[in-house]
C-alpha positions as CSV (number, residue, x, y, z in Angstrom):
1,M,17.1,29.4,-10.4
2,S,17.2,27.0,-13.4
3,P,14.2,25.4,-14.6
4,Y,16.1,22.0,-14.5
5,V,16.9,22.4,-11.0
6,A,13.8,20.9,-9.3
7,F,14.5,20.1,-5.6
8,G,16.5,23.2,-4.9
9,D,20.2,24.2,-6.1
10,P,22.6,21.4,-7.0
11,I,24.3,19.6,-4.3
12,F,28.1,20.2,-4.1
13,G,27.6,23.1,-6.2
14,I,28.4,20.8,-9.4
15,W,26.8,20.9,-12.9
16,N,22.8,20.1,-13.3
17,W,23.5,17.0,-15.3
18,L,26.2,15.7,-12.8
19,D,23.9,16.6,-9.7
20,V,21.2,14.3,-11.4
21,V,23.9,11.4,-11.8
22,V,25.1,12.0,-8.0
23,R,21.2,11.9,-6.9
24,T,20.3,9.0,-8.7
25,V,23.3,6.9,-7.8
26,L,22.5,7.7,-4.1
27,L,19.1,6.7,-4.6
28,V,20.0,3.4,-6.1
29,T,22.4,2.9,-2.9
30,V,19.8,3.6,-0.7
31,M,17.1,1.7,-2.6
32,T,19.3,-1.4,-2.5
33,V,20.3,-1.5,1.1
34,V,16.5,-0.9,1.6
35,V,15.4,-3.7,-0.1
36,M,17.8,-6.0,1.5
37,Y,16.4,-5.2,4.8
38,L,13.0,-5.3,3.6
39,I,13.6,-8.9,2.9
40,Y,15.0,-9.8,5.9
41,G,12.2,-7.8,7.7
42,E,9.4,-9.7,6.0
43,R,11.2,-13.2,6.8
44,K,11.3,-12.3,10.4
45,V,7.8,-10.7,10.5
46,V,6.1,-13.9,8.5
47,A,8.1,-16.1,10.9
48,R,7.0,-14.2,14.0
49,M,3.4,-14.0,12.8
50,Q,3.8,-18.1,12.4
51,Q,5.7,-18.6,15.6
52,R,9.0,-19.2,14.0
53,L,12.3,-17.3,14.8
54,G,13.3,-16.7,10.9
55,P,16.9,-16.2,10.0
56,M,19.1,-16.2,13.1
57,R,22.4,-17.6,12.1
58,T,24.4,-15.1,9.7
59,G,25.1,-12.0,12.0
60,P,23.3,-11.1,15.3
61,Y,19.8,-12.3,14.6
62,G,20.4,-13.1,11.1
63,L,21.1,-9.2,10.2
64,W,23.7,-10.3,7.6
65,Q,21.4,-12.8,5.9
66,S,20.2,-10.7,2.9
67,F,23.9,-9.7,2.0
68,A,25.3,-13.3,2.3
69,D,22.1,-14.0,-0.1
70,A,22.8,-11.3,-2.2
71,I,26.9,-12.5,-2.6
72,K,25.5,-16.3,-3.3
73,L,23.2,-15.1,-6.1
74,V,25.9,-13.1,-7.8
75,G,28.4,-15.8,-7.6
76,K,25.8,-18.4,-9.0
77,E,26.0,-19.5,-12.6
78,D,23.8,-17.7,-15.1
79,I,22.2,-20.3,-17.0
80,R,19.9,-19.3,-20.2
81,P,17.8,-22.2,-21.8
82,T,18.5,-23.2,-25.4
83,G,15.2,-22.6,-26.8
84,A,15.1,-19.0,-25.1
85,D,15.2,-16.1,-27.2
86,R,18.6,-14.5,-26.2
87,W,18.2,-10.8,-26.2
88,V,14.8,-10.9,-25.2
89,F,15.3,-13.2,-22.4
90,E,18.6,-11.0,-21.1
91,S,16.5,-7.6,-21.4
92,A,13.5,-8.4,-19.4
93,P,14.9,-8.0,-15.9
94,F,16.0,-4.6,-17.0
95,A,12.7,-3.5,-18.4
96,T,11.3,-4.4,-15.4
97,F,13.7,-2.6,-13.4
98,I,13.7,0.9,-14.8
99,P,10.3,1.7,-14.9
100,V,10.2,1.4,-10.8
101,L,13.7,3.7,-10.7
102,M,11.8,6.3,-12.8
103,V,9.0,6.3,-10.1
104,L,11.5,6.4,-7.2
105,V,13.5,9.4,-9.2
106,T,10.2,11.5,-8.7
107,L,9.2,10.8,-5.2
108,P,10.0,13.7,-2.4
109,F,11.4,12.1,0.7
110,A,11.2,15.3,2.2
111,E,10.8,19.1,1.2
112,N,13.1,19.5,-1.7
113,W,14.6,16.1,-1.2
114,G,14.6,14.1,-4.3
115,V,16.4,13.6,-7.7
116,R,13.7,15.4,-9.7
117,N,10.3,17.2,-8.8
118,L,7.7,17.2,-11.8
119,A,4.7,19.4,-12.2
120,L,2.7,16.2,-13.4
121,G,4.5,13.9,-10.9
122,M,1.4,11.6,-10.2
123,F,0.5,11.5,-13.7
124,F,4.0,10.5,-14.3
125,V,4.2,7.7,-11.6
126,F,1.1,5.6,-13.3
127,A,2.3,6.3,-16.7
128,V,5.4,4.9,-16.2
129,L,4.4,2.1,-13.8
130,G,2.6,0.4,-17.0
131,L,5.9,0.1,-18.6
132,N,6.7,-2.9,-16.1
133,I,4.0,-5.1,-18.0
134,V,6.4,-5.1,-21.0
135,G,9.4,-6.4,-19.2
136,I,7.1,-9.0,-17.5
137,M,5.8,-10.1,-21.0
138,M,9.3,-10.2,-22.2
139,A,10.4,-12.6,-19.6
140,G,7.3,-14.7,-20.2
141,L,8.1,-15.0,-24.1
142,G,11.5,-14.9,-24.3
143,S,12.3,-18.1,-21.6
144,G,11.0,-20.4,-24.1
145,N,8.8,-22.0,-21.4
146,K,4.9,-22.7,-21.4
147,Y,4.7,-22.2,-17.5
148,A,6.9,-18.8,-18.0
149,L,4.4,-17.8,-21.0
150,L,1.3,-18.7,-18.8
151,G,2.8,-16.4,-15.7
152,G,3.3,-13.6,-18.2
153,V,0.1,-13.7,-19.5
154,R,-1.6,-14.0,-16.3
155,A,0.4,-11.2,-14.9
156,A,-0.3,-8.8,-17.8
157,A,-4.0,-9.6,-17.6
158,Q,-4.1,-8.7,-14.0
159,M,-2.0,-5.7,-14.2
160,I,-3.9,-4.1,-16.8
161,S,-7.5,-4.9,-15.2
162,Y,-6.1,-3.5,-11.6
163,E,-4.5,-0.3,-13.2
164,I,-7.9,1.1,-14.2
165,P,-9.5,1.1,-10.5
166,L,-5.9,2.2,-9.4
167,V,-5.6,5.2,-11.6
168,L,-9.4,6.1,-10.7
169,S,-8.6,6.2,-7.2
170,L,-5.7,8.8,-7.7
171,L,-8.0,10.7,-9.9
172,A,-10.3,11.1,-6.8
173,V,-7.6,12.5,-4.9
174,A,-6.7,14.8,-7.8
175,M,-9.8,16.3,-7.8
176,V,-9.8,17.0,-4.4
177,A,-6.0,18.6,-4.6
178,G,-7.1,20.4,-7.8
179,A,-9.9,22.3,-5.7
180,H,-7.3,23.5,-3.3
181,A,-4.1,24.0,-5.5
182,T,-3.3,27.2,-7.2
183,G,-2.7,27.0,-10.9
184,D,-1.7,23.7,-12.5
185,N,0.0,22.1,-9.6
186,A,-2.7,19.3,-8.5
187,L,-0.7,16.6,-9.8
188,N,2.5,17.8,-8.3
189,L,3.3,15.7,-5.5
190,N,5.1,18.4,-3.3
191,V,2.4,20.4,-3.6
192,I,-0.1,17.5,-2.6
193,S,1.9,16.7,0.6
194,T,1.9,20.6,1.5
195,L,-2.1,20.4,0.8
196,Q,-2.6,18.0,3.3
197,E,-1.1,20.6,6.3
198,D,-4.2,20.3,8.3
199,R,-5.5,16.5,7.7
200,P,-4.3,13.7,5.3
201,F,-6.4,13.0,2.2
202,I,-7.3,9.4,3.6
203,V,-9.6,11.4,5.8
204,L,-11.7,12.8,2.8
205,Q,-11.1,9.8,0.6
206,P,-11.5,6.6,2.5
207,L,-12.5,4.4,-0.1
208,A,-10.1,5.9,-2.7
209,F,-7.5,4.6,-0.2
210,L,-8.9,1.1,0.1
211,I,-9.1,0.8,-3.8
212,F,-5.6,2.2,-4.2
213,F,-3.9,-0.3,-1.5
214,T,-6.0,-3.3,-3.0
215,A,-4.9,-2.5,-6.7
216,M,-1.6,-1.8,-5.1
217,L,-1.4,-5.3,-3.8
218,S,-2.5,-6.8,-7.4
219,E,0.4,-4.5,-9.2
220,L,2.7,-6.0,-6.6
221,H,1.7,-9.5,-7.2
222,R,1.2,-10.0,-3.4
223,A,-0.8,-12.4,-1.8
224,P,-3.9,-12.7,-2.4
225,F,-3.1,-11.6,-5.9
226,D,0.0,-13.5,-6.2
227,I,-1.4,-15.9,-8.9
228,P,1.4,-14.6,-11.4
229,V,4.2,-16.4,-9.4
230,A,2.1,-19.2,-7.6
231,E,4.4,-22.1,-7.5
232,S,1.7,-24.7,-6.8
233,E,0.1,-23.5,-10.2
234,I,2.8,-22.3,-12.6
235,V,6.0,-23.8,-11.2
236,G,7.4,-20.1,-10.3
237,G,5.8,-17.3,-12.8
238,Y,7.5,-15.6,-15.8
239,F,10.8,-15.8,-14.4
240,V,11.1,-19.4,-13.5
241,E,13.9,-19.9,-15.9
242,Y,16.0,-17.0,-14.5
243,S,19.0,-17.7,-12.3
244,G,21.9,-16.1,-10.7
245,I,21.9,-12.5,-10.8
246,R,19.0,-12.1,-13.4
247,W,16.4,-13.8,-11.0
248,S,17.9,-11.4,-8.3
249,M,16.8,-8.4,-10.4
250,F,13.5,-9.7,-10.5
251,Q,13.7,-9.7,-6.7
252,L,15.3,-6.3,-6.4
253,T,12.4,-5.0,-8.7
254,E,9.6,-6.7,-6.6
255,Y,10.6,-5.1,-3.0
256,A,11.7,-1.7,-4.8
257,A,8.6,-1.7,-6.3
258,M,6.7,-2.3,-2.9
259,W,8.7,0.5,-1.2
260,A,7.9,2.8,-4.4
261,F,4.3,2.2,-4.2
262,S,4.5,2.7,-0.2
263,I,5.8,6.0,-0.1
264,F,3.8,7.2,-3.1
265,G,0.7,6.1,-0.9
266,S,1.8,7.7,1.8
267,I,2.4,10.8,0.0
268,V,-1.1,11.0,-1.7
269,F,-3.0,9.6,1.2
270,L,-1.2,10.1,4.4
271,G,0.1,13.4,4.4
272,G,3.7,12.5,2.8
273,W,6.5,14.6,4.8
274,E,4.1,17.5,5.7
275,W,1.5,16.1,8.1
276,P,1.9,16.6,10.8
277,G,4.2,19.5,11.5
278,G,6.3,18.9,8.6
279,Q,7.3,22.0,7.5
280,D,7.3,23.6,11.5
281,I,10.0,21.0,12.9
282,G,12.0,20.2,9.8
283,W,13.7,17.8,7.4
284,G,14.5,15.6,9.7
285,W,10.9,15.0,10.9
286,Q,9.8,15.0,7.3
287,L,12.1,12.2,6.4
288,A,10.9,10.4,9.6
289,L,7.2,10.8,8.4
290,T,7.7,9.8,5.0
291,L,9.7,6.9,5.8
292,G,7.6,5.8,8.6
293,K,4.4,5.7,6.8
294,S,5.9,4.0,4.1
295,F,7.1,1.3,6.4
296,F,3.7,1.0,8.1
297,L,2.1,0.5,4.8
298,I,4.8,-2.2,4.1
299,L,4.0,-3.8,7.4
300,V,0.4,-4.3,6.6
301,I,1.2,-5.7,3.2
302,F,3.3,-8.6,5.1
303,W,0.0,-8.8,7.4
304,V,-2.1,-9.4,4.6
305,R,0.2,-12.0,3.1
306,T,0.2,-14.2,6.2
307,T,-3.6,-13.7,6.7
308,V,-5.4,-13.9,3.2
309,P,-5.2,-17.0,1.1
310,R,-4.6,-16.7,-2.4
311,L,-7.6,-15.9,-4.8
312,R,-8.5,-18.0,-7.9
313,I,-8.2,-16.3,-11.2
314,D,-12.1,-15.8,-11.7
315,Q,-12.4,-14.6,-8.3
316,L,-9.8,-11.9,-8.8
317,M,-10.6,-10.9,-12.2
318,N,-14.2,-10.8,-11.0
319,F,-13.3,-8.6,-7.9
320,C,-11.8,-6.2,-10.1
321,W,-14.4,-5.4,-12.7
322,K,-17.5,-6.2,-10.4
323,V,-16.4,-4.4,-7.4
324,L,-13.4,-2.3,-7.5
325,L,-14.5,-0.5,-10.8
326,P,-18.1,0.4,-10.3
327,M,-17.1,1.9,-6.9
328,S,-14.1,3.9,-8.0
329,I,-16.3,5.1,-11.1
330,V,-19.2,5.9,-8.2
331,Q,-16.3,7.9,-6.0
332,I,-15.3,10.0,-8.9
333,I,-19.1,11.3,-9.7
334,A,-19.5,11.7,-6.2
335,N,-16.4,14.0,-5.7
336,G,-17.4,16.0,-8.8
337,F,-20.8,16.9,-7.6
338,I,-19.5,17.9,-4.3
339,L,-16.8,19.9,-5.7
340,V,-18.6,21.7,-8.5
341,Y,-21.5,23.0,-6.7
342,E,-19.0,23.6,-3.7
343,W,-21.1,21.8,-1.2
344,P,-19.2,21.4,2.3
345,E,-15.9,19.1,2.2
346,E,-17.2,17.0,5.0
347,L,-19.6,15.5,2.3
348,L,-16.5,14.2,0.9
349,T,-15.7,12.4,3.8
350,V,-19.2,10.9,4.5
351,T,-20.0,9.7,0.9
352,S,-16.2,8.2,0.6
353,G,-16.7,6.6,4.0
354,I,-19.9,4.9,3.6
355,G,-18.4,3.3,0.1
356,A,-15.5,2.1,2.4
357,V,-17.9,0.5,4.6
358,V,-19.9,-1.1,1.9
359,L,-16.2,-2.3,0.1
360,I,-15.6,-4.0,3.5
361,A,-19.1,-5.5,4.0
362,I,-18.8,-6.9,0.4
363,I,-15.0,-8.3,0.9
364,I,-16.3,-10.0,4.4
365,T,-19.4,-11.0,3.0
366,R,-17.7,-12.9,0.1
367,A,-15.0,-14.4,2.4
368,L,-17.5,-15.9,4.7
369,R,-19.7,-17.2,2.0
370,R,-19.5,-21.2,1.7
371,P,-18.7,-22.0,-2.1
372,K,-21.6,-24.4,-3.3
373,Q,-19.7,-25.4,-6.3
374,S,-16.2,-25.6,-7.5
375,L,-14.6,-25.0,-10.7
376,V,-15.0,-29.0,-11.8
377,G,-18.3,-29.3,-9.9
378,A,-20.3,-29.8,-6.8
379,Y,-18.8,-30.2,-3.5
380,R,-20.0,-33.7,-1.8
381,Q,-19.8,-33.9,2.0
382,V,-18.2,-37.2,3.1
383,Q,-19.2,-38.6,6.1
384,V,-16.0,-39.8,8.3
385,P,-16.6,-42.7,10.8
386,V,-15.6,-41.8,14.3
387,R,-13.5,-44.5,15.9
């Protein structure tokens, strides 16, 4: 087999380069349809949680609402501010979308189902996702708008900060995978799925999963970490000056990144296409496992949005540097001692489980703590007369 054919033989028996093009086009088509129904699904799920109906008019139960919105956005006028840098402004949507597409290219939806399988797939994913910051800063700087610039700077600071605990949580999983994988396949996403045949890695690393999920929310700018796009503070974030098809590309990137992160998390922590019984039943069940687990994570993201209020910028940064980062470092140190001295694997579950309980306790304690002083001074209790 050719070294360039990573996910089995080329489909339809065509050349390798054309095989990549066909698979990429299929992936982009599926991604676009999935994003449309993720937008529709979020509107319906949030509406149900808030005792509303959501979209109901366009098609049965509003099923065609996302397609109507897409047609409207394509037909809207594309406006560029006079003071904007033309090339930076117009290139920013592509600079944010391409890294997300490159991540989807490497993800195995089932055994030998994907565009390309990389030996360093996990490393490639979080290396490419870091490029998304460039496009966000291009949008903020190129718009010629102070609110857009403020949103871009906030997004860059937030993403750079939370990438550190995110990478460390994945490093903890890579350490566990390296203890079981043969050769240099510890970062291969297909191999990581195969290693979870008996139990998913979330059983061994619950703390790493909680850190990954929290950092994922921040990287996606989802509530409660949606400060870079907060309408009440900075109008609309780094893409406030965009309209029409360019604005829709930012929306496409946001939901495509959420789907990519969810698939990636399901592969690394929830067993991917392998657990339970992936190889025994076949590709149909493997595909259902990957998509089902990813959509479950997306549902939890929607749930968090309707439940947890937005954090202040100082709370957000303190939580990263003072809570997530130290706990992720402790997780790696504990894994190192257990794996180097070949202690029983149950200790991985015990130590990481204790860390997960501590992290949840910290979050609950801080949420219930009544603030004594705000950013502008002490609170005063006002006695309201009862009539």
